[in-house]
ZAVEXPA-551165 format. One record per residue (C-alpha): residue number from 1; z, x, y; residue in one letter. Coordinates in nm, 4 decimals. Layout:
N
nr=NUM&c3=Z&c1=X&c2=Y&rest=A .
...
//
This chain:
59
nr=1&c3=11.2260&c1=10.2661&c2=9.6076&rest=X .
nr=2&c3=11.2747&c1=10.0936&c2=9.9336&rest=X .
nr=3&c3=11.5127&c1=10.4070&c2=10.0083&rest=X .
nr=4&c3=11.2430&c1=10.6801&c2=9.9227&rest=X .
nr=5&c3=10.9773&c1=10.4759&c2=10.2195&rest=X .
nr=6&c3=11.2564&c1=10.5048&c2=10.4360&rest=X .
nr=7&c3=11.3128&c1=10.8593&c2=10.3601&rest=X .
nr=8&c3=11.0018&c1=10.9539&c2=10.3765&rest=X .
nr=9&c3=10.9293&c1=10.7435&c2=10.7445&rest=X .
nr=10&c3=11.2408&c1=10.9458&c2=10.8355&rest=X .
nr=11&c3=11.1021&c1=11.3312&c2=10.7516&rest=X .
nr=12&c3=10.7412&c1=11.2068&c2=10.9075&rest=X .
nr=13&c3=10.9451&c1=11.1324&c2=11.2197&rest=X .
nr=14&c3=11.1650&c1=11.4537&c2=11.2402&rest=X .
nr=15&c3=10.8017&c1=11.6740&c2=11.1392&rest=X .
nr=16&c3=10.6631&c1=11.4893&c2=11.4287&rest=X .
nr=17&c3=10.9325&c1=11.5967&c2=11.6327&rest=X .
nr=18&c3=10.9180&c1=11.9419&c2=11.5928&rest=X .
nr=19&c3=10.5122&c1=11.9625&c2=11.5833&rest=X .
nr=20&c3=10.4620&c1=11.9531&c2=11.2076&rest=X .
nr=21&c3=10.1566&c1=11.7295&c2=11.2199&rest=X .
nr=22&c3=10.0348&c1=11.7533&c2=10.8707&rest=X .
nr=23&c3=10.3663&c1=11.7289&c2=10.7057&rest=X .
nr=24&c3=10.4183&c1=11.4100&c2=10.9500&rest=X .
nr=25&c3=10.0949&c1=11.2939&c2=10.8258&rest=X .
nr=26&c3=10.1398&c1=11.3136&c2=10.4575&rest=X .
nr=27&c3=10.5222&c1=11.1828&c2=10.4552&rest=X .
nr=28&c3=10.4111&c1=10.8677&c2=10.7085&rest=X .
nr=29&c3=10.1049&c1=10.8274&c2=10.4176&rest=X .
nr=30&c3=10.3426&c1=10.8510&c2=10.1552&rest=X .
nr=31&c3=10.6287&c1=10.5972&c2=10.2914&rest=X .
nr=32&c3=10.3160&c1=10.3707&c2=10.3512&rest=X .
nr=33&c3=10.2157&c1=10.3544&c2=10.0105&rest=X .
nr=34&c3=10.6142&c1=10.3436&c2=9.9380&rest=X .
nr=35&c3=10.6389&c1=10.0557&c2=10.1346&rest=X .
nr=36&c3=10.3611&c1=9.8377&c2=10.0334&rest=X .
nr=37&c3=10.4418&c1=9.9132&c2=9.6464&rest=X .
nr=38&c3=10.7960&c1=9.7684&c2=9.7045&rest=X .
nr=39&c3=10.6177&c1=9.4795&c2=9.8835&rest=X .
nr=40&c3=10.3883&c1=9.3892&c2=9.5792&rest=X .
nr=41&c3=10.6467&c1=9.4602&c2=9.3032&rest=X .
nr=42&c3=10.8879&c1=9.2241&c2=9.4724&rest=X .
nr=43&c3=10.6064&c1=8.9810&c2=9.5060&rest=X .
nr=44&c3=10.5339&c1=8.9989&c2=9.1468&rest=X .
nr=45&c3=10.9183&c1=8.9395&c2=9.0583&rest=X .
nr=46&c3=10.9713&c1=8.6701&c2=9.2736&rest=X .
nr=47&c3=10.6735&c1=8.4696&c2=9.1221&rest=X .
nr=48&c3=10.7632&c1=8.6011&c2=8.7729&rest=X .
nr=49&c3=11.1394&c1=8.4472&c2=8.8342&rest=X .
nr=50&c3=10.9863&c1=8.1126&c2=9.0046&rest=X .
nr=51&c3=10.7272&c1=8.0728&c2=8.7126&rest=X .
nr=52&c3=10.9559&c1=8.2078&c2=8.4120&rest=X .
nr=53&c3=11.3010&c1=8.0646&c2=8.4899&rest=X .
nr=54&c3=11.5001&c1=7.8573&c2=8.2845&rest=X .
nr=55&c3=11.4903&c1=7.4963&c2=8.3397&rest=X .
nr=56&c3=11.8101&c1=7.2845&c2=8.3922&rest=X .
nr=57&c3=11.9746&c1=7.1246&c2=8.0712&rest=X .
nr=58&c3=11.9831&c1=6.7603&c2=8.1333&rest=X .
nr=59&c3=12.2536&c1=6.6769&c2=7.9243&rest=X .
//
């Protein structure tokens, strides 16, 4: 998912350089959405891993 955010960011930069404002704005919005979605999913999976992780065996 982070890869897609970077791809859309690069598309936005290229579109902005060539003067396609609407395409650049759309690609930037998609890149932001994907990046924040990635961050949220990362934090959720980190918390689930910390809370639901296996406890070490004491033998």
